[in-house]
Kinemage of the C-alpha trace (Angstrom):
@kinemage 1
@onewidth
@group {chain A} dominant
@subgroup {mainchain}
@vectorlist {calphas} color= white
{ca met a 1} P 28.282 -17.466 -116.231
{ca lys a 2} L 26.660 -15.680 -119.026
{ca thr a 3} L 24.958 -17.430 -121.815
{ca leu a 4} L 26.538 -17.063 -125.431
{ca val a 5} L 23.841 -16.341 -128.089
{ca ile a 6} L 25.252 -16.616 -131.634
{ca ile a 7} L 22.991 -14.825 -134.174
{ca ile a 8} L 23.177 -16.021 -137.658
{ca his a 9} L 20.775 -14.096 -139.776
{ca pro a 10} L 21.815 -12.669 -143.216
{ca asn a 11} L 19.380 -9.659 -143.022
{ca leu a 12} L 18.430 -9.152 -139.370
{ca glu a 13} L 17.021 -5.598 -139.962
{ca ser a 14} L 14.154 -7.383 -142.148
{ca ser a 15} L 13.330 -9.978 -139.519
{ca leu a 16} L 10.530 -9.088 -137.045
{ca ile a 17} L 11.008 -12.186 -134.817
{ca asn a 18} L 14.807 -12.358 -134.683
{ca arg a 19} L 15.065 -8.576 -134.101
{ca leu a 20} L 12.617 -8.743 -131.171
{ca trp a 21} L 14.437 -11.798 -129.796
{ca leu a 22} L 17.527 -9.755 -129.949
{ca glu a 23} L 15.957 -6.666 -128.457
{ca ala a 24} L 14.761 -8.865 -125.522
{ca leu a 25} L 18.148 -10.254 -125.054
{ca lys a 26} L 19.816 -6.971 -125.026
{ca lys a 27} L 17.842 -5.962 -121.983
{ca his a 28} L 19.864 -8.301 -119.950
{ca pro a 29} L 23.556 -7.551 -120.698
{ca asp a 30} L 24.550 -9.247 -117.230
{ca lys a 31} L 23.105 -12.585 -118.561
{ca tyr a 32} L 23.796 -12.780 -122.264
{ca thr a 33} L 26.781 -12.397 -124.449
{ca leu a 34} L 25.358 -11.639 -127.982
{ca his a 35} L 27.488 -12.511 -130.973
{ca asp a 36} L 26.096 -11.567 -134.353
{ca leu a 37} L 28.169 -13.547 -137.027
{ca his a 38} L 27.100 -11.424 -140.047
{ca gln a 39} L 27.952 -8.235 -138.211
{ca gln a 40} L 31.242 -9.609 -136.945
{ca tyr a 41} L 32.290 -11.155 -140.260
{ca pro a 42} L 30.654 -9.335 -143.225
{ca asp a 43} L 33.114 -11.072 -145.447
{ca glu a 44} L 32.422 -14.349 -143.977
{ca lys a 45} L 36.210 -14.933 -142.988
{ca ile a 46} L 35.786 -16.482 -139.605
{ca asp a 47} L 38.487 -15.932 -136.849
{ca ile a 48} L 38.469 -19.493 -135.701
{ca ala a 49} L 40.564 -18.982 -132.568
{ca arg a 50} L 38.268 -16.226 -131.441
{ca glu a 51} L 35.195 -18.224 -131.980
{ca gln a 52} L 36.602 -21.134 -130.114
{ca gln a 53} L 37.649 -18.820 -127.310
{ca leu a 54} L 34.038 -17.471 -127.044
{ca leu a 55} L 32.726 -20.964 -126.865
{ca glu a 56} L 35.140 -22.015 -124.284
{ca ala a 57} L 34.218 -19.047 -122.171
{ca his a 58} L 30.558 -20.041 -121.869
{ca asp a 59} L 28.643 -22.917 -120.383
{ca lys a 60} L 25.422 -22.457 -122.426
{ca ile a 61} L 25.368 -21.703 -125.937
{ca ile a 62} L 22.370 -20.872 -128.271
{ca phe a 63} L 22.435 -20.591 -132.012
{ca gln a 64} L 19.678 -18.200 -133.189
{ca phe a 65} L 18.746 -18.308 -136.850
{ca pro a 66} L 15.967 -18.347 -139.373
{ca phe a 67} L 15.013 -21.787 -140.631
{ca tyr a 68} L 14.615 -21.592 -144.433
{ca trp a 69} L 14.957 -24.201 -147.220
{ca phe a 70} L 14.436 -26.791 -144.329
{ca asn a 71} L 17.819 -25.832 -142.948
{ca cys a 72} L 19.956 -23.315 -141.435
{ca pro a 73} L 21.548 -20.342 -143.228
{ca pro a 74} L 24.727 -21.262 -145.156
{ca phe a 75} L 26.942 -19.021 -142.927
{ca phe a 76} L 25.935 -21.253 -139.967
{ca lys a 77} L 27.140 -24.324 -141.830
{ca lys a 78} L 30.293 -22.736 -142.793
{ca trp a 79} L 30.844 -21.719 -139.227
{ca leu a 80} L 30.236 -25.347 -137.957
{ca asp a 81} L 32.698 -26.585 -140.631
{ca glu a 82} L 35.431 -24.275 -139.746
{ca val a 83} L 35.148 -23.759 -135.940
{ca leu a 84} L 34.434 -27.297 -134.916
{ca thr a 85} L 37.823 -28.470 -135.735
{ca his a 86} L 39.554 -32.032 -135.216
{ca gly a 87} L 41.734 -31.845 -132.105
{ca trp a 88} L 39.524 -28.980 -130.494
{ca ala a 89} L 35.893 -30.139 -130.774
{ca tyr a 90} L 36.472 -33.771 -131.312
{ca gly a 91} L 39.100 -36.501 -131.895
{ca lys a 92} L 42.506 -37.168 -130.341
{ca gly a 93} L 44.473 -34.691 -128.674
{ca ser a 94} L 42.876 -31.812 -126.798
{ca gly a 95} L 39.544 -32.368 -128.376
{ca tyr a 96} L 35.858 -32.241 -126.960
{ca arg a 97} L 36.240 -28.646 -125.627
{ca leu a 98} L 32.437 -28.341 -125.806
{ca ala a 99} L 31.849 -31.446 -123.809
{ca gly a 100} L 28.999 -30.860 -121.336
{ca lys a 101} L 28.295 -27.634 -122.438
{ca lys a 102} L 24.514 -26.912 -122.891
{ca ile a 103} L 23.733 -26.153 -126.462
{ca ala a 104} L 20.395 -25.144 -127.998
{ca leu a 105} L 18.810 -23.686 -131.056
{ca gly a 106} L 16.598 -20.658 -131.357
{ca ile a 107} L 14.617 -21.061 -134.595
{ca thr a 108} L 12.384 -18.814 -136.518
{ca ala a 109} L 10.278 -20.570 -139.082
{ca gly a 110} L 8.101 -18.860 -141.541
{ca ile a 111} L 5.837 -21.930 -141.844
{ca arg a 112} L 3.065 -22.800 -139.471
{ca glu a 113} L 3.786 -25.494 -136.838
{ca asn a 114} L 1.026 -27.910 -138.151
{ca asp a 115} L 2.761 -27.835 -141.587
{ca tyr a 116} L 5.758 -29.471 -139.768
{ca ser a 117} L 4.160 -32.880 -139.038
{ca ala a 118} L 3.756 -36.334 -140.535
{ca asn a 119} L 0.355 -35.348 -141.776
{ca gly a 120} L 1.263 -31.683 -142.621
{ca arg a 121} L 2.257 -29.906 -145.826
{ca tyr a 122} L 5.993 -30.963 -145.392
{ca gln a 123} L 5.592 -34.327 -143.846
{ca tyr a 124} L 8.445 -33.850 -141.252
{ca thr a 125} L 8.525 -32.259 -137.795
{ca leu a 126} L 11.020 -29.430 -137.192
{ca arg a 127} L 12.604 -31.825 -134.628
{ca glu a 128} L 13.180 -34.322 -137.416
{ca leu a 129} L 14.570 -31.746 -139.671
{ca thr a 130} L 16.979 -30.386 -137.093
{ca ala a 131} L 18.295 -33.834 -136.174
{ca pro a 132} L 21.650 -33.142 -137.992
{ca phe a 133} L 22.186 -30.553 -135.308
{ca glu a 134} L 21.468 -32.938 -132.517
{ca val a 135} L 23.928 -35.456 -134.070
{ca thr a 136} L 26.710 -32.878 -134.434
{ca phe a 137} L 26.465 -31.632 -131.008
{ca asn a 138} L 26.282 -35.035 -129.566
{ca tyr a 139} L 29.321 -36.049 -131.610
{ca val a 140} L 31.330 -33.280 -129.848
{ca arg a 141} L 29.862 -34.423 -126.477
{ca ala a 142} L 27.894 -31.284 -125.897
{ca asp a 143} L 24.618 -31.442 -123.902
{ca tyr a 144} L 22.154 -30.844 -126.711
{ca arg a 145} L 18.834 -29.489 -125.479
{ca phe a 146} L 17.042 -29.153 -128.769
{ca phe a 147} L 15.328 -25.909 -129.932
{ca phe a 148} L 12.934 -23.153 -129.110
{ca ala a 149} L 10.932 -22.018 -132.286
{ca phe a 150} L 8.583 -19.469 -133.469
{ca tyr a 151} L 6.345 -20.622 -136.065
{ca gly a 152} L 4.304 -18.840 -138.761
{ca ala a 153} L 6.671 -15.802 -139.005
{ca glu a 154} L 5.585 -15.279 -142.663
{ca his a 155} L 1.952 -15.174 -141.625
{ca asn a 156} L 1.914 -11.599 -139.997
{ca pro a 157} L 1.826 -12.614 -136.454
{ca glu a 158} L 0.179 -10.375 -133.889
{ca thr a 159} L 2.491 -8.045 -131.932
{ca ala a 160} L 1.232 -9.463 -128.508
{ca thr a 161} L 2.047 -13.031 -129.811
{ca val a 162} L 5.544 -11.977 -130.841
{ca glu a 163} L 6.316 -10.102 -127.599
{ca glu a 164} L 5.033 -13.042 -125.526
{ca asn a 165} L 7.238 -15.380 -127.604
{ca ala a 166} L 10.242 -13.296 -126.870
{ca arg a 167} L 9.579 -13.582 -123.135
{ca glu a 168} L 9.273 -17.395 -123.552
{ca tyr a 169} L 12.547 -17.455 -125.501
{ca leu a 170} L 14.356 -15.888 -122.562
{ca thr a 171} L 12.719 -18.232 -120.186
{ca phe a 172} L 13.669 -21.227 -122.315
{ca ile a 173} L 17.326 -20.025 -122.505
{ca asp a 174} L 17.403 -19.358 -118.668
{ca his a 175} L 16.056 -22.935 -117.848
{ca leu a 176} L 18.638 -24.715 -120.050
């Protein structure tokens, strides 16, 4: 079964890393279903039933987004609030439709990795800062698998480093 990659980037054209990750994913249409939320919903009016059907049709789900202001883009939070509904994603009735599905994050961070540490500039690791995602996906009984990250996007990374990272990203997804 294909892996669903949900891309949440408000300005994908301006993102070197997310764009290259997307280009690498597009080379394998037999393996990945790509779903760009901003392209699909430019007005941010989410078709909840469609989103839920997409999720149900895939066993592995990746949320790919830039990490800024120590969080996800606001549209991703809105998507979580609207799509993970009571009675579908959790709670009584027909809930827990994501139970057992492997879920992970693909994160691009502008900040260098060593700045995300107890002794670093921001005093918290990226894993600590993404804990709400872990709690959310565990709450809906999904099989949360943490994240894959590119650090230092703001610091003009070398093309070879970015291309190698894109290959590593696909390997990460394939081995979930």
